[in-house]
C-alpha positions as CSV (number, residue, x, y, z in Angstrom):
1,M,38.4,-62.2,79.7
2,P,41.8,-62.5,81.6
3,K,44.7,-60.4,80.5
4,A,47.6,-62.8,78.8
5,K,51.1,-62.3,79.6
6,M,52.8,-60.9,76.8
7,D,56.8,-60.6,76.2
8,E,58.4,-57.5,74.6
9,E,58.0,-58.8,71.1
10,M,54.2,-59.4,71.6
11,K,53.8,-56.0,73.2
12,A,55.5,-54.2,70.2
13,F,53.3,-56.2,67.8
14,A,50.4,-55.0,69.7
15,A,51.2,-51.8,69.4
16,D,52.0,-51.9,65.8
17,V,48.4,-53.5,65.2
18,R,46.7,-50.7,67.2
19,E,48.7,-47.9,65.3
20,S,47.7,-49.6,61.8
21,I,44.2,-49.3,63.2
22,A,44.3,-45.9,64.2
23,Q,45.8,-45.1,60.9
24,A,42.8,-46.8,59.1
25,R,40.4,-44.9,61.1
26,R,42.0,-41.5,60.1
27,G,41.7,-42.6,56.6
28,E,45.4,-43.0,56.0
29,F,46.5,-46.1,53.9
30,A,49.2,-48.3,53.5
31,R,51.8,-47.7,50.8
32,V,50.5,-48.3,47.3
33,H,52.6,-50.9,45.2
34,T,53.1,-49.5,41.8
35,P,53.9,-51.8,38.8
36,A,57.7,-50.6,39.0
37,D,57.5,-52.0,42.7
38,I,55.8,-55.1,41.7
39,A,58.6,-55.5,38.8
40,A,61.2,-55.1,41.2
41,Y,59.9,-57.9,43.6
42,K,59.9,-60.3,40.4
43,A,63.6,-59.4,39.4
44,R,64.5,-61.0,42.7
45,G,65.6,-64.6,42.9
46,R,67.4,-66.9,40.5
47,P,68.0,-65.4,37.0
48,V,66.2,-67.0,34.0
49,G,68.3,-70.0,32.8
50,S,70.6,-70.2,35.8
51,T,69.3,-73.6,36.9
52,K,71.1,-76.7,35.4
53,D,69.5,-78.8,32.8
54,D,69.9,-82.1,35.0
55,A,68.6,-80.3,38.3
56,K,66.7,-82.5,40.7
57,Q,62.8,-82.3,40.5
58,A,60.4,-82.3,43.4
59,V,57.6,-84.9,43.1
60,T,55.1,-86.5,45.4
61,V,55.7,-90.4,45.7
62,R,54.3,-92.9,48.0
63,Y,56.5,-95.6,49.3
64,S,55.8,-98.7,51.6
65,P,56.5,-97.8,55.3
66,D,59.0,-100.5,55.6
67,V,61.0,-99.1,52.8
68,L,61.0,-95.5,54.3
69,A,61.7,-97.0,57.7
70,A,64.9,-98.7,56.4
71,F,66.1,-95.7,54.4
72,R,65.3,-93.1,57.4
73,A,67.0,-95.3,59.8
74,S,70.1,-94.9,58.2
75,G,70.5,-91.4,59.1
76,A,70.8,-88.0,57.7
77,G,71.0,-88.1,54.0
78,W,68.6,-90.7,53.4
79,Q,67.0,-89.2,50.6
80,T,70.1,-89.0,48.7
81,R,70.9,-92.7,49.4
82,M,67.4,-93.5,48.1
83,N,68.1,-91.7,44.9
84,D,71.5,-93.3,44.4
85,A,69.8,-96.9,45.0
86,L,67.2,-95.9,42.4
87,K,70.1,-94.6,39.9
88,D,72.0,-98.4,40.6
89,W,68.8,-100.0,39.8
90,L,68.2,-98.3,36.6
91,Q,71.8,-99.4,35.6
92,T,70.3,-103.1,35.5
93,H,66.9,-102.9,34.8
94,S,64.3,-101.3,32.6
95,P,61.9,-98.9,34.0
96,V,59.1,-100.3,31.9
């Protein structure tokens, strides 16, 4: 099998992998995550209750290709413009 050319980052990664394998063969194990460690990981991120009540929600919706093409053709911010268009429509129509 021919040797692949590796840049410095790949060489460092390969060396780390070789060292990890050698440690495993010697019976050395990776650091064990304690319950305190796990609790610290969970403490990261947004504090509970810090999101707005009217925050946008991610959903999966299917639109006609021509509708998407028209909004995407308008450039960056097309999703915001689509949201604004739907809000305007709701001012004069009932969603039911």
